[in-house]
N, C-alpha and C positions, 0 to 999 in steps of 0.2 A: 504494500500500500504506500502510495506517495502522498506528500502534502498537497499535490495538485488534484488528487482524487477527493472531491468534496463529499460531504454527507448531506448537504441541503439540495433540494430540488427547486428549480426556478423555471418559470415560463417566460421565454424571451420572444418578443414580437419584432420581426424584421421590419425595417422601414420600407414603405412603398410610396411611389409618386401618385398623386391624385389632384384633381382640380377642385378648388373650393367654390363657394356660391357665387363669387365674383369672376370666376373663370381663370384664376391664377393657379399656376402649378405649385403645389406644396408637398412637403415630405411629412408623412405621418405614420404611426405604427399600423402594420397590417392587421388583418382580421384573424389570422391563424398563428398560433404560438408553437414554438419548439421547446420541449421540455429538456432540461439539461441539469447535470449535477455540478455543483461548485462548492467552494469553501467561502463562507460568508463570515466576516468579522466586523464588529462595530468600530466606527471611527470616533476618536475622542472629540468631544464638542465642548469642553470646559470653557475656553475663552469666550464663546458666544453666550453661554449660560451666565458667565460672570458679568458680562456687559448688559444683562437684562433683556436680551433678545430672545424671541421664541426659537427654540431649537427643534428642528425636524430630525427624525430618526435617520441616520446616515450610516451606510455600511460599505466596506470594501469587499469586492467579489473577485475571486481568483478561480479561473477555469482553464481546462486544457484548450489549446488553440484550435484543434480539429473540431471542437464543438461549435464554436462561434466563428462563422465565416462571413456573415452579412452584417451590415450596419443596423443598429437597433437603438431604440430610445425608450421602450416601455418594458418593464419587468414586473411580473407578479410573483411574490414570494410569501408563502404562508397566508395566502388569501388577501394580501394587501398590495396595492399598486405602488410602484417606485419608478422614478424617472432617472435616467442616466445623467450624471453630472460631469461635464467635461468630456474629454476624449477617452476612448478605450486604448489602453497601452498594450502593445504586443511585444512579447519577448521570445526570440527565436534563436538563442545561443546554441542549443543542441536539440536533437530530435526528442530526447527523453524529457527535457525540461521546458519545452516551448509551451507558453501559456499566455492568457490575456488577463488583464486586471482592469477594473473600473470601479467608480464610486457611484452608488445609487442613493437617492434620497426619497423618503416617503412623500407621496403626492398630497395626502390629506392631513399633513401636520406631524405632530410629535409622537404619534402612537407607535409603540415598539411591538413587533409581532411576538407572540409567545409560543 
């Protein structure tokens, strides 16, 4: 078992192009999800909490590279929706250790999945 073999299951929605009501081409999460395993770890949020700002549940996700090949922006984990924050980082030093990492933040506030 590797540290890249996660114990959590996430549903990842690949981005698709579509037209909005005004006829503009926009990128949005697709309708079908891909289920994947990943390692999910909380990200420290002490500075934001100390400043009195509302803190949303934020997590770092690590998964094998072969699982995530498409761009995505919506993740469902433990029944809660998360948005991808920033860019997905790809690490491809060796075939055995190649992986992706990203940060995801709860869409509906500071609720932490249990």
